[in-house]
C-alpha positions in Angstrom: 30.7 20.1 -10.9 28.0 18.8 -8.6 24.4 19.6 -9.5 21.2 20.0 -7.4 19.0 17.0 -8.3 15.5 16.1 -7.2 14.3 12.5 -7.4 10.5 12.6 -7.3 8.9 9.3 -6.5 5.1 9.2 -7.0 4.4 5.6 -7.9 3.0 3.0 -5.4 5.8 0.7 -4.3 3.3 -2.0 -3.7 2.5 -2.3 -7.4 5.8 -1.6 -9.2 9.5 -1.9 -8.7 10.2 1.6 -10.0 10.1 3.4 -6.5 12.7 1.1 -5.1 14.8 1.5 -8.2 14.4 5.3 -7.9 15.8 5.2 -4.4 18.8 3.1 -5.7 19.4 5.8 -8.3 19.2 8.5 -5.7 21.8 6.7 -3.6 24.1 6.5 -6.6 23.7 10.3 -7.2 24.5 11.1 -3.6 27.6 8.8 -3.8 28.6 10.7 -6.9 28.7 14.0 -4.9 25.5 15.5 -6.3 23.2 17.4 -4.0 20.3 15.1 -4.2 16.9 15.5 -2.6 14.2 12.7 -2.7 10.6 13.8 -2.8 8.0 11.2 -1.9 4.5 11.8 -3.1 1.3 9.8 -2.3 1.8 6.1 -1.7 5.6 6.4 -2.3 5.9 7.5 1.4 5.5 3.8 2.2 9.2 3.3 1.2 10.2 4.8 4.6 7.4 3.3 6.8 7.7 0.4 9.2 5.1 -1.7 7.4 7.0 -2.6 4.2 5.9 -6.3 3.7 3.9 -5.7 0.5 6.5 -3.6 -1.3 7.8 -4.9 -4.6 11.6 -5.6 -4.4 11.5 -5.4 -0.6 14.9 -7.3 -0.4 16.5 -4.6 -2.5 14.9 -1.8 -0.4 16.1 -3.3 2.8 19.7 -3.5 1.4 19.8 0.2 0.5 17.8 1.9 3.3 20.7 1.7 5.9 23.1 3.5 3.5 20.4 6.1 2.7 19.9 6.7 6.4 23.6 6.8 7.2 24.4 9.3 4.4 21.6 11.6 5.5 19.9 11.7 2.1 17.3 14.4 2.5 13.6 13.5 1.9 10.7 15.9 1.5 7.2 14.5 2.3 3.8 16.0 2.1 2.6 17.8 5.2 -0.2 15.3 5.7 2.2 12.4 6.5 2.2 11.1 10.1 5.9 11.0 10.9 5.4 8.6 13.7 4.8 5.8 11.1 8.3 6.2 9.6 11.0 3.7 10.3 14.6 4.7 11.1 16.1 8.1 11.5 15.9 9.5 8.0 16.5 13.2 7.3 12.9 14.1 6.6 11.1 17.4 6.3 7.4 18.0 5.5 6.3 20.7 3.1 3.2 22.0 1.5 2.5 21.3 -2.2 3.6 24.8 -3.1 6.9 24.4 -1.3 7.5 21.1 -3.0 6.9 22.7 -6.3 9.3 25.5 -5.5 12.0 23.0 -4.5 11.5 21.1 -7.8 11.7 24.4 -9.8 15.0 25.4 -8.1 16.8 22.2 -9.1 19.2 21.8 -11.9 17.7 18.4 -12.8 14.6 16.4 -11.8 14.0 12.7 -12.2 10.4 11.7 -11.9 9.3 8.1 -11.2 
């Protein structure tokens, strides 16, 4: 039975490998037929931006982003993000903090990185 899962990424991908690893995990959950939503908070939004040169494990990120984009993995970003800075054609919606909290509360399971 598929579950509704949120993968919340809040760490800075310029200082740790965990955000890229979290995206890899989210991709695996989607491939396993779970309804997975990725929520990017703070500097984690950099994972989807054009300027990724200083991201830890950039080579791994570049390997998985095309699959994430092709599968239409849904992302939720804070309303303050300038969407013109994002690379690719990701499935992105911007929400207020309250709306993000409501999404997280509605999930069967939440993984936080």
